[in-house]
C-alpha positions as CSV (number, residue, x, y, z in Angstrom):
1,M,0.0,0.0,0.0
2,S,1.5,3.3,-1.1
3,M,1.6,6.3,1.3
4,S,0.9,8.6,-1.6
5,N,-2.5,7.0,-1.8
6,H,-3.2,8.2,1.8
7,P,-2.6,12.0,2.1
8,K,-3.7,12.1,5.8
9,A,-1.1,9.5,6.9
10,Y,1.6,11.2,4.8
11,G,0.9,14.5,6.4
12,T,1.1,13.1,9.9
13,A,4.5,11.4,9.2
14,A,5.9,14.6,7.7
15,I,4.9,16.5,10.9
16,A,6.6,13.9,13.1
17,V,9.8,14.0,11.0
18,A,9.8,17.8,11.2
19,F,9.3,17.8,15.0
20,M,12.2,15.4,15.5
21,A,14.5,17.4,13.3
22,G,13.7,20.5,15.3
23,V,14.5,18.8,18.5
24,L,17.9,17.5,17.2
25,L,18.7,21.0,15.8
26,T,17.9,22.6,19.2
27,L,20.0,20.1,21.1
28,G,23.0,20.6,18.8
29,F,22.7,24.4,18.7
30,K,22.6,24.9,22.5
31,D,26.2,23.9,22.8
32,F,27.4,26.5,20.3
33,Y,25.2,29.3,21.6
34,P,27.4,30.5,24.5
35,D,30.4,30.7,22.1
36,L,28.4,32.7,19.5
37,E,27.1,35.0,22.2
38,R,30.6,35.7,23.5
39,R,31.9,36.4,19.9
40,Y,29.0,38.8,19.2
41,Q,29.8,40.6,22.5
42,R,33.5,41.0,21.6
43,R,32.6,42.4,18.2
44,R,30.5,45.1,19.8
45,G,33.2,45.8,22.4
46,Q,31.1,44.5,25.3
47,P,32.7,42.5,28.2
48,P,31.5,39.0,28.4
49,N,28.6,38.4,30.9
50,S,30.3,36.9,34.0
51,S,26.9,36.0,35.5
52,D,26.3,33.6,32.7
53,S,26.9,30.2,34.3
54,R,25.9,28.1,31.3
55,P,28.7,25.7,30.3
56,G,30.3,26.1,26.9
57,S,30.0,22.5,26.1
58,T,28.1,19.4,27.2
59,Y,31.1,18.0,29.0
60,L,30.8,18.0,32.8
61,P,33.7,17.1,35.1
62,P,33.1,13.9,37.2
63,V,31.4,14.4,40.5
64,K,33.7,14.0,43.5
65,L,32.1,12.2,46.4
66,E,33.4,12.9,49.8
67,D,33.0,10.8,53.0
68,H,31.9,13.2,55.8
69,T,31.0,10.4,58.2
70,R,34.6,10.0,59.4
71,S,35.1,13.7,60.0
72,A,31.7,13.7,61.9
73,R,32.9,10.9,64.1
74,Q,36.2,12.6,64.7
75,S,34.5,15.8,65.7
76,M,32.6,13.9,68.4
77,V,35.8,12.6,69.9
78,G,36.2,14.0,73.4
79,L,32.5,14.7,73.9
80,P,30.7,12.9,76.8
81,T,29.0,9.7,75.8
82,P,25.2,10.0,76.2
83,Q,24.0,8.1,79.2
84,I,21.8,5.2,78.2
85,P,19.4,4.1,81.0
86,E,20.0,0.5,82.2
87,G,16.9,-1.6,82.7
88,V,13.4,-0.4,83.5
89,E,14.6,1.0,86.8
90,G,16.7,3.4,84.8
91,I,13.6,5.2,83.4
92,I,12.1,6.2,86.7
93,G,12.1,9.8,87.6
94,N,12.9,13.1,85.7
95,T,9.3,13.3,84.7
96,P,8.2,16.4,82.8
97,L,6.5,19.4,84.4
98,F,3.9,21.1,82.1
99,K,1.3,23.9,82.2
100,I,-2.4,22.9,82.3
101,K,-3.7,25.5,80.0
102,S,-7.4,25.4,80.8
103,L,-6.9,25.6,84.6
104,S,-4.4,28.4,84.2
105,E,-6.8,30.4,82.0
106,A,-9.6,29.9,84.5
107,T,-7.6,31.2,87.4
108,D,-5.3,33.8,85.9
109,C,-2.5,31.8,87.6
110,T,0.0,29.3,86.2
111,I,-1.0,25.8,87.3
112,L,1.8,23.3,86.6
113,A,1.5,19.5,86.7
114,K,4.3,17.0,87.4
115,A,3.5,14.1,85.1
116,E,4.3,11.3,87.4
117,F,2.2,8.9,85.4
118,L,5.1,8.9,82.9
119,N,7.4,7.0,85.3
120,G,8.7,4.0,83.3
121,A,8.0,1.0,85.5
122,G,4.5,1.1,87.0
123,G,3.5,4.5,85.6
124,S,3.0,6.4,88.9
125,P,5.1,8.1,91.6
126,K,5.1,4.8,93.5
127,D,7.9,3.7,91.1
128,R,10.3,5.9,92.9
129,V,9.1,4.5,96.3
130,A,9.2,0.9,95.2
131,L,12.7,1.2,93.8
132,N,14.0,2.9,96.9
133,M,12.4,0.4,99.3
134,I,14.0,-2.5,97.3
135,A,17.4,-0.7,97.3
136,M,17.4,-0.1,101.0
137,A,16.3,-3.7,101.7
138,E,19.2,-5.0,99.6
139,E,21.6,-2.8,101.5
140,E,20.3,-4.1,104.8
141,G,20.5,-7.7,103.6
142,L,16.7,-8.2,103.8
143,L,16.6,-9.0,100.1
144,T,19.0,-11.0,97.9
145,P,18.5,-11.3,94.2
146,G,18.2,-14.9,92.9
147,R,17.6,-16.4,96.3
148,G,13.9,-16.8,95.7
149,D,12.8,-13.9,98.0
150,T,9.3,-12.5,97.8
151,I,8.3,-8.9,98.3
152,Y,5.0,-8.6,100.2
153,E,2.9,-5.4,100.3
154,G,-0.5,-4.2,101.2
155,T,-1.7,-1.6,98.7
156,V,-4.7,-0.3,96.9
157,G,-2.9,-0.9,93.6
158,S,-0.2,1.6,92.4
159,T,2.5,0.6,94.8
160,G,1.8,-3.1,94.1
161,I,2.1,-2.5,90.4
162,S,5.4,-0.7,90.8
163,L,6.7,-3.4,93.1
164,A,5.6,-6.3,90.9
165,T,7.3,-4.7,87.9
166,L,10.6,-4.0,89.7
167,A,10.5,-7.4,91.5
168,R,10.6,-9.1,88.1
169,A,13.3,-6.8,86.8
170,K,15.5,-7.4,89.9
171,G,15.1,-11.1,90.5
172,Y,12.3,-11.3,93.1
173,K,8.7,-12.4,93.3
174,A,5.8,-10.2,94.5
175,Y,2.8,-11.0,96.7
176,I,0.1,-8.2,96.9
177,C,-2.7,-7.9,99.4
178,M,-5.4,-5.4,98.4
179,P,-9.0,-4.5,99.2
180,N,-11.6,-6.1,96.9
181,D,-13.4,-2.8,96.3
182,Q,-10.5,-1.5,94.2
183,S,-10.8,-1.4,90.4
184,T,-10.4,-4.8,88.8
185,E,-7.9,-3.6,86.2
186,K,-5.4,-3.1,88.9
187,S,-5.5,-6.7,90.1
188,D,-5.7,-7.9,86.5
189,L,-2.5,-6.0,85.7
190,L,-0.8,-7.4,88.8
191,H,-1.6,-10.9,87.7
192,H,-0.1,-10.2,84.2
193,L,3.0,-8.9,85.9
194,G,3.4,-12.3,87.6
195,A,2.4,-11.2,91.1
196,E,0.3,-13.3,93.4
197,V,-2.8,-11.2,94.4
198,E,-4.9,-11.7,97.5
199,R,-8.1,-9.5,97.4
200,V,-9.6,-9.1,100.9
201,T,-12.7,-7.5,102.4
202,P,-12.1,-3.9,103.6
203,A,-11.4,-3.8,107.3
204,P,-10.2,-1.3,109.9
205,I,-6.5,-1.0,110.5
206,T,-7.0,-2.4,114.0
207,S,-8.0,-5.7,112.4
208,T,-5.6,-8.5,111.5
209,E,-7.5,-8.9,108.3
210,H,-6.7,-5.3,107.1
211,F,-4.8,-5.6,103.8
212,V,-1.7,-4.1,105.2
213,N,-1.6,-6.2,108.4
214,L,-2.3,-9.3,106.2
215,A,0.7,-8.6,104.0
216,R,2.9,-8.3,107.0
217,T,1.6,-11.6,108.3
218,R,2.2,-13.3,105.0
219,A,5.8,-12.1,104.9
220,K,6.5,-13.5,108.3
221,E,4.8,-16.9,107.4
222,H,7.0,-17.1,104.3
223,T,10.2,-16.7,106.2
224,A,9.2,-19.0,109.0
225,S,8.0,-21.8,106.8
226,S,10.5,-21.5,104.0
227,K,12.2,-24.9,103.1
228,D,14.9,-23.1,101.2
229,E,16.9,-20.0,102.0
230,S,14.3,-17.6,100.5
231,K,12.8,-14.9,102.7
232,G,9.7,-12.8,102.8
233,F,10.2,-9.0,102.9
234,F,7.3,-6.8,104.0
235,A,7.8,-3.5,102.1
236,D,5.6,-1.4,104.5
237,Q,5.1,1.6,102.3
238,F,3.0,3.5,104.9
239,E,5.7,3.5,107.6
240,S,9.0,3.0,105.6
241,N,11.3,6.0,105.6
242,A,12.3,5.0,102.1
243,N,9.0,6.5,101.0
244,Y,9.3,10.2,101.9
245,Q,13.1,10.1,101.6
246,V,13.0,9.3,97.8
247,H,10.7,12.3,97.2
248,F,13.1,14.4,99.2
249,Q,16.0,13.2,97.1
250,T,14.5,13.2,93.7
251,T,11.0,14.6,93.1
252,G,11.5,17.7,95.2
253,P,14.8,18.6,93.5
254,E,13.2,18.0,90.1
255,I,10.4,20.4,90.8
256,W,12.9,23.0,92.0
257,Q,15.0,22.7,88.9
258,Q,12.1,22.6,86.5
259,T,10.5,25.8,88.0
260,G,13.8,27.5,88.6
261,G,12.7,27.8,92.2
262,Q,9.8,30.0,91.1
263,L,6.7,28.5,92.7
264,D,4.2,29.9,95.2
265,A,2.2,26.8,96.2
266,F,2.5,23.0,96.1
267,V,-0.7,20.9,96.2
268,A,-0.9,17.1,96.7
269,G,-3.0,14.4,98.2
270,A,-1.8,11.9,100.8
271,G,-2.3,8.1,100.9
272,T,0.9,7.1,102.7
273,G,1.9,10.8,102.9
274,G,5.3,10.2,101.4
275,T,4.9,12.5,98.4
276,I,3.7,15.6,100.2
277,S,6.1,15.2,103.1
278,G,9.2,14.5,101.0
279,I,8.7,17.3,98.5
280,S,7.7,19.8,101.3
281,L,10.8,18.9,103.3
282,F,13.0,19.6,100.3
283,L,11.4,22.8,99.2
284,K,11.0,24.3,102.7
285,H,13.9,22.9,104.6
286,E,16.6,22.3,102.0
287,M,15.8,25.3,99.8
288,G,14.6,27.6,102.5
289,M,11.2,28.4,101.0
290,W,9.6,28.6,104.5
291,G,7.5,31.8,104.1
292,D,7.5,31.8,100.3
293,L,5.8,28.5,99.6
294,K,2.3,27.4,100.6
295,V,1.8,23.6,100.9
296,V,-1.8,22.5,100.5
297,L,-3.2,19.0,101.2
298,A,-5.8,17.7,98.7
299,D,-8.2,15.3,100.6
300,P,-11.1,13.3,99.3
301,E,-14.4,12.5,101.0
302,G,-14.2,10.1,103.9
303,S,-10.5,10.9,104.8
304,G,-9.6,12.3,108.2
305,L,-6.5,14.2,107.1
306,Y,-8.3,17.4,106.2
307,N,-9.6,17.8,109.7
308,K,-6.2,16.9,111.1
309,V,-4.6,19.8,109.2
310,K,-7.4,22.3,109.7
311,H,-8.5,21.5,113.2
312,G,-5.9,19.2,114.8
313,V,-8.1,16.1,115.0
314,M,-8.8,13.3,112.6
315,F,-12.6,13.1,112.4
316,S,-14.2,16.0,114.2
317,N,-13.5,18.3,117.1
318,T,-15.5,16.0,119.5
319,E,-14.1,12.6,118.6
320,K,-11.0,11.1,120.2
321,E,-8.4,10.4,117.6
322,G,-7.7,6.8,116.7
323,T,-10.7,5.2,118.4
324,R,-13.3,5.2,115.7
325,R,-13.6,1.9,113.8
326,R,-14.6,2.5,110.2
327,Q,-13.7,1.6,106.6
328,Q,-10.5,3.3,105.4
329,V,-12.1,5.9,103.1
330,D,-15.7,6.4,102.1
331,S,-15.0,7.7,98.6
332,I,-14.9,6.6,95.0
333,V,-11.4,8.1,94.9
334,E,-8.5,5.6,95.0
335,G,-4.9,6.1,96.1
336,I,-5.3,9.0,98.5
337,G,-7.1,9.6,101.7
338,I,-6.6,7.8,105.0
339,N,-8.0,7.8,108.6
340,R,-4.8,7.3,110.5
341,L,-1.4,9.0,110.8
342,T,1.5,7.3,109.2
343,E,5.2,7.9,109.8
344,N,5.5,9.3,106.3
345,F,2.7,11.9,106.7
346,E,4.1,12.8,110.2
347,A,7.5,13.5,108.7
348,G,6.2,16.6,106.9
349,R,2.8,17.3,108.6
350,E,4.0,20.5,110.3
351,L,5.0,21.9,106.9
352,I,1.4,21.7,105.5
353,D,-0.2,25.1,105.6
354,D,-3.8,24.4,104.4
355,A,-6.1,21.7,103.2
356,V,-8.9,21.4,100.6
357,K,-11.7,18.9,100.9
358,V,-12.8,17.6,97.4
359,T,-16.0,15.8,96.8
360,D,-16.4,12.8,94.5
361,L,-18.6,14.9,92.2
362,Q,-16.0,17.6,91.9
363,A,-13.3,15.0,91.2
364,M,-15.4,13.4,88.4
365,Q,-16.3,16.8,86.9
366,M,-12.6,17.8,86.9
367,A,-11.6,14.6,85.3
368,R,-14.0,15.1,82.5
369,W,-13.1,18.7,82.1
370,L,-9.4,17.8,81.7
371,V,-10.3,15.4,78.9
372,E,-12.5,17.8,77.0
373,K,-10.4,21.0,77.4
374,D,-6.8,19.7,77.6
375,G,-6.8,16.1,76.3
376,I,-5.5,14.9,79.7
377,F,-6.9,11.5,80.8
378,V,-6.1,10.8,84.5
379,G,-7.3,8.9,87.4
380,S,-9.3,9.9,90.5
381,S,-6.4,11.0,92.7
382,S,-5.0,13.3,90.0
383,A,-8.5,14.8,89.5
384,V,-8.6,15.6,93.3
385,N,-5.2,17.2,93.1
386,C,-6.4,19.5,90.3
387,V,-9.5,20.5,92.0
388,A,-7.5,21.5,95.1
389,A,-4.9,23.3,92.9
390,L,-7.8,25.3,91.4
391,A,-9.2,26.2,94.8
392,T,-5.8,27.2,96.1
393,A,-5.2,29.4,93.1
394,M,-8.5,31.3,93.8
395,K,-7.0,32.3,97.2
396,M,-3.7,33.5,95.9
397,P,-2.7,36.7,93.9
398,K,-3.1,36.5,90.2
399,G,0.0,35.3,88.4
400,S,0.9,32.9,91.2
401,R,2.5,29.6,90.2
402,I,1.0,26.4,91.7
403,V,2.5,22.9,91.2
404,T,0.5,19.7,91.6
405,I,0.9,16.0,90.8
406,L,-0.7,13.9,88.1
407,C,-0.4,10.5,89.7
408,D,-1.6,7.9,87.2
409,S,-3.5,7.4,84.0
410,G,-7.3,7.0,83.8
411,T,-6.8,3.6,82.2
412,R,-6.4,2.2,85.8
413,H,-9.8,3.6,86.8
414,L,-12.1,2.5,84.0
415,S,-14.2,0.0,85.9
416,K,-14.9,2.2,88.9
417,F,-14.2,5.9,88.7
418,W,-14.7,6.4,85.0
419,K,-17.6,4.1,85.0
420,K,-19.3,6.3,87.6
421,V,-18.5,9.3,85.4
422,G,-20.4,7.7,82.6
423,E,-23.3,6.7,84.8
424,L,-23.8,10.3,85.9
425,G,-23.9,11.5,82.3
426,L,-20.7,13.5,82.7
427,K,-19.1,12.0,79.6
428,E,-21.6,13.8,77.4
429,E,-20.3,16.9,75.6
430,H,-21.4,20.1,77.2
431,D,-20.9,23.8,76.5
432,Q,-19.9,24.7,80.0
433,T,-17.1,27.3,80.0
434,D,-17.1,28.5,83.6
435,L,-15.1,25.9,85.5
436,L,-15.3,27.7,88.8
437,K,-19.1,27.7,88.6
438,L,-19.2,24.0,87.5
439,L,-17.2,23.0,90.6
440,G,-18.8,25.5,93.0
441,I,-15.4,27.2,93.8
442,K,-15.5,30.8,94.8
443,D,-13.0,33.5,93.9
444,E,-11.6,34.6,97.3
445,R,-9.0,37.0,96.1
């Protein structure tokens, strides 16, 4: 078939050939253009254009590759080697301090939170306590790694979780006694951590069946009946000096450093009392902030510590201290609040300037507020601390700096505290913008 018989096809081919010829001509001419331009400029007496960076030919010199990794390594010689934490115990402490924006805006103060839920073992300030109790017991020969020793403790959850985690990391077993009214996720977590858990009916501290007394008994029974060399060690977080001392040695100095010593109030709850005592002792005694720092106790419903701080007695002005038999704390809040004086609380009690009583409803409202306004999901004791920090701010000059503690995540309080939040309808979105009105807190400035 002849192309001349098909004019349309012939025309298309001619266009294609012309296009390719134009491309080839352009590619060839571009190498000669810079030389022609320079000749033209010389004929007219103009200096060549020095800014013209186009090459005179298509030849490019080979690219020289240089190895900068060796020089980079050499430049680091002499610099200190970064410290890598060793084991899970190495990522305890040095938790961040951050501003809670919504609370600060509501009070015209700066409310700062120490994120103790970011401790690396059990995710609470009890990591510090557990590690120090184990360390002191090892120094005293009460615990020996690899001997089969078991750590016994009576706890509502957080200390047990920290002890169970660190026990495994350091070559021990853990046996935890806890009230059976605590959230089930705590005991489930303890089981997963390899601890043996004994849940008991709540009883007064005067009873041998109280969870703390029972843990002490189990430790003695272990040592007495052991067929090998293993021993039972009762950690005794409520009375052990290792508790408040570790907060004096670590948490207090961290707060001082992170604030640059610029804080006007410290607010915290008390379960054992170790946190508030240790930090207060460091800030007031060690750093001399006697008249410059206000220490405030955050206390939930059912606890007697508020009355002890405010009125000098545990329950009321007419009841003799220590004689009333009752359940430990009548509150949905876990982890803080108690109706007896511990060695740890007594260590710093005289340094506490004021106390705030927080209701269960206020704690639940605050917990929900923090989720909606700040994206902060915490447990019941942290919510109590934040309510008390807010109330403290409303008694202080505008611009004051208040530091409090966020103890643990809300994930440990789903089956009890956060379930109750849902039952009350507090999880529903609302347009409430006045936090002080929501919580019933007055501006006393």
